Short mmCIF file of the C-alpha atoms (twelve columns), coordinates in Angstrom:
data_MODEL
# 
_entry.id   MODEL 
# 
loop_
_atom_site.group_PDB 
_atom_site.id 
_atom_site.type_symbol 
_atom_site.label_atom_id 
_atom_site.label_alt_id 
_atom_site.label_comp_id 
_atom_site.label_asym_id 
_atom_site.label_seq_id 
_atom_site.Cartn_x 
_atom_site.Cartn_y 
_atom_site.Cartn_z 
_atom_site.pdbx_PDB_model_num 
ATOM 1  C CA . UNK A 1  25.694 -8.749 50.559 1 
ATOM 2  C CA . UNK A 2  24.139 -5.480 49.080 1 
ATOM 3  C CA . UNK A 3  25.204 -1.943 49.767 1 
ATOM 4  C CA . UNK A 4  21.757 -1.328 51.594 1 
ATOM 5  C CA . UNK A 5  22.509 -4.556 53.299 1 
ATOM 6  C CA . UNK A 6  25.448 -3.634 54.538 1 
ATOM 7  C CA . UNK A 7  24.489 -0.241 55.871 1 
ATOM 8  C CA . UNK A 8  21.364 -2.088 57.674 1 
ATOM 9  C CA . UNK A 9  23.734 -4.219 59.608 1 
ATOM 10 C CA . UNK A 10 25.554 -1.125 60.663 1 
ATOM 11 C CA . UNK A 11 22.715 1.029  61.750 1 
ATOM 12 C CA . UNK A 12 20.754 -2.065 63.404 1 
ATOM 13 C CA . UNK A 13 23.763 -4.289 64.897 1 
ATOM 14 C CA . UNK A 14 23.172 -7.493 66.984 1 
ATOM 15 C CA . UNK A 15 23.329 -7.082 71.022 1 
ATOM 16 C CA . UNK A 16 21.589 -4.012 71.829 1 
ATOM 17 C CA . UNK A 17 19.620 -5.178 74.652 1 
ATOM 18 C CA . UNK A 18 15.939 -4.856 73.689 1 
ATOM 19 C CA . UNK A 19 16.438 -4.387 70.189 1 
ATOM 20 C CA . UNK A 20 15.600 -7.455 67.557 1 
ATOM 21 C CA . UNK A 21 17.675 -6.117 64.608 1 
ATOM 22 C CA . UNK A 22 16.011 -8.253 62.008 1 
ATOM 23 C CA . UNK A 23 12.633 -6.522 61.206 1 
ATOM 24 C CA . UNK A 24 14.176 -3.339 61.322 1 
ATOM 25 C CA . UNK A 25 16.989 -4.284 59.046 1 
ATOM 26 C CA . UNK A 26 14.121 -5.520 56.679 1 
ATOM 27 C CA . UNK A 27 12.264 -2.691 56.712 1 
ATOM 28 C CA . UNK A 28 15.365 -0.557 56.002 1 
ATOM 29 C CA . UNK A 29 15.986 -2.864 52.949 1 
ATOM 30 C CA . UNK A 30 12.169 -2.682 51.716 1 
ATOM 31 C CA . UNK A 31 12.699 0.887  52.124 1 
ATOM 32 C CA . UNK A 32 15.591 0.921  49.804 1 
ATOM 33 C CA . UNK A 33 14.254 -1.229 47.360 1 
ATOM 34 C CA . UNK A 34 10.761 0.239  46.839 1 
ATOM 35 C CA . UNK A 35 9.916  2.734  43.712 1 
ATOM 36 C CA . UNK A 36 10.468 6.608  44.227 1 
ATOM 37 C CA . UNK A 37 7.105  8.296  44.853 1 
ATOM 38 C CA . UNK A 38 5.852  10.950 42.667 1 
ATOM 39 C CA . UNK A 39 6.935  13.498 45.355 1 
ATOM 40 C CA . UNK A 40 10.343 12.330 45.570 1 
ATOM 41 C CA . UNK A 41 10.382 12.601 41.663 1 
ATOM 42 C CA . UNK A 42 8.887  16.042 41.776 1 
ATOM 43 C CA . UNK A 43 11.418 17.045 44.188 1 
ATOM 44 C CA . UNK A 44 14.463 15.867 42.211 1 
ATOM 45 C CA . UNK A 45 13.137 16.999 38.840 1 
ATOM 46 C CA . UNK A 46 12.777 20.602 40.570 1 
ATOM 47 C CA . UNK A 47 16.294 20.199 42.195 1 
ATOM 48 C CA . UNK A 48 17.891 19.061 38.241 1 
ATOM 49 C CA . UNK A 49 15.796 22.163 37.037 1 
ATOM 50 C CA . UNK A 50 16.815 24.721 39.754 1 
ATOM 51 C CA . UNK A 51 21.086 23.267 38.960 1 
ATOM 52 C CA . UNK A 52 20.887 24.012 35.379 1 
ATOM 53 C CA . UNK A 53 18.359 27.364 35.464 1 
ATOM 54 C CA . UNK A 54 18.589 28.568 39.551 1 
ATOM 55 C CA . UNK A 55 17.384 31.826 38.596 1 
ATOM 56 C CA . UNK A 56 14.489 30.877 36.908 1 
ATOM 57 C CA . UNK A 57 12.911 28.751 39.537 1 
ATOM 58 C CA . UNK A 58 10.557 30.489 42.115 1 
ATOM 59 C CA . UNK A 59 12.621 30.171 45.337 1 
ATOM 60 C CA . UNK A 60 9.648  30.739 48.013 1 
ATOM 61 C CA . UNK A 61 7.553  27.968 46.397 1 
ATOM 62 C CA . UNK A 62 9.854  25.713 44.167 1 
ATOM 63 C CA . UNK A 63 7.051  25.868 41.503 1 
ATOM 64 C CA . UNK A 64 7.684  25.721 38.587 1 
ATOM 65 C CA . UNK A 65 8.006  28.672 36.697 1 
ATOM 66 C CA . UNK A 66 4.704  29.922 34.245 1 
ATOM 67 C CA . UNK A 67 6.916  29.644 31.417 1 
ATOM 68 C CA . UNK A 68 8.250  26.459 31.601 1 
ATOM 69 C CA . UNK A 69 6.827  24.026 29.145 1 
ATOM 70 C CA . UNK A 70 4.895  21.005 30.103 1 
ATOM 71 C CA . UNK A 71 7.538  19.159 28.155 1 
ATOM 72 C CA . UNK A 72 10.328 20.660 29.384 1 
ATOM 73 C CA . UNK A 73 8.912  19.189 33.099 1 
ATOM 74 C CA . UNK A 74 8.520  15.625 31.520 1 
ATOM 75 C CA . UNK A 75 12.066 15.418 30.422 1 
ATOM 76 C CA . UNK A 76 13.282 16.892 34.148 1 
ATOM 77 C CA . UNK A 77 10.964 14.476 35.652 1 
ATOM 78 C CA . UNK A 78 11.970 11.687 33.447 1 
ATOM 79 C CA . UNK A 79 15.812 12.366 34.401 1 
ATOM 80 C CA . UNK A 80 14.897 12.312 37.951 1 
ATOM 81 C CA . UNK A 81 13.116 9.095  37.899 1 
ATOM 82 C CA . UNK A 82 15.639 7.366  35.649 1 
ATOM 83 C CA . UNK A 83 18.420 8.854  37.862 1 
ATOM 84 C CA . UNK A 84 16.747 7.937  41.828 1 
ATOM 85 C CA . UNK A 85 16.008 4.041  39.874 1 
ATOM 86 C CA . UNK A 86 19.924 4.155  39.109 1 
ATOM 87 C CA . UNK A 87 20.866 4.654  42.428 1 
ATOM 88 C CA . UNK A 88 18.206 2.389  44.091 1 
ATOM 89 C CA . UNK A 89 19.345 -0.102 42.048 1 
ATOM 90 C CA . UNK A 90 23.252 0.138  42.864 1 
ATOM 91 C CA . UNK A 91 22.425 0.419  46.682 1 
ATOM 92 C CA . UNK A 92 20.881 -3.096 45.860 1 
ATOM 93 C CA . UNK A 93 23.382 -4.918 44.032 1 
ATOM 94 C CA . UNK A 94 25.208 -7.683 45.880 1 
ATOM 95 C CA . UNK A 95 28.859 -6.617 46.400 1 
ATOM 96 C CA . UNK A 96 31.481 -9.779 47.336 1 
# 
């Protein structure tokens, strides 16, 4: 059973009156198994950037500073995408 399947069972247990947990669990697992959205990747990339260069990030808008190169932005987006994919893959692994 995967980490996500176990979480789905805990979040949507059997025996709750008026609730069929099966479709809720399936939706929970499907949501965890999907590809990250562009918005999630962008937010994660900016969070990585902010962690390393917090004093350069525009705190009000979370925009990339004007002097951030396109290459640097793409590197952080790639790091974010790989990180999000690794986290989701781990959550979907079967554990005995």
